[in-house]
C-alpha positions, 0 to 999 in steps of 0.5 A, a space after each residue: 714780712 715776719 712770715 718771710 723771715 721765718 721762711 728764710 730762717 727755715 731755709 738757712 737751717 735746712 741748708 746747714 743740715 745738708 752740709 753736715 758731715 757724718 762719720 761711718 764706722 769701720 775697722 782699720 789694720 795696717 801694712 808695712 813698706 814697700 807701698 808699691 806697686 799699688 792699684 792707683 798710682 802704679 808701679 812706683 810712688 813718687 816721693 814719700 807718702 806715708 799717710 796712705 791706705 788701701 780701700 776694701 770693697 766697701 770704699 773701692 767703688 771700682 777704682 773711683 776711690 783712688 786719690 780720695 782723702 779720708 779722715 780716720 779716727 780710732 774709736 776702740 779695741 777690736 778684741 786684739 788684746 790691747 784694751 785701750 789702743 787709741 791715740 788722741 786725734 785723727 789722721 787724713 789718709 789718701 787711698 792709693 791701693 785696693 784691698 780686695 775681698 775676700 781676704 781684706 782684713 778691714 775697711 781700711 788697710 792703713 800704712 804703718 805710719 798712718 796707723 801709728 798716728 791713731 793707735 798702738 800698732 801692737 793692737 793690729 786692728 782697731 775700730 774706727 770712724 771715717 769720713 770723706 
């Protein structure tokens, strides 16, 4: 009986480890309205969707990333002149657009509204952690 309990405890611990989310480092910039046309929703956005983002090739996944939500947290400066750009908390953004390489300035190109939730817009680019 003791061996069975030990095995059940080990299985429970392994199951809890498998469900732990982890954050991935990246960078974020922002773009300003209008947010359409875009690669995912099409020519016109229905309603106001200010907490949105464009995905770089790192995330795009040949368009499979359309509609995915990501939690983005500012972790620090990206040498853009502001030493403490981050604001407390995170923002959840929905991917609605594509920011193709070369030329995409960051992992995420957030809407201006989403960027302002996590960082001072004067920073223009920040280091982030993100998770799905």
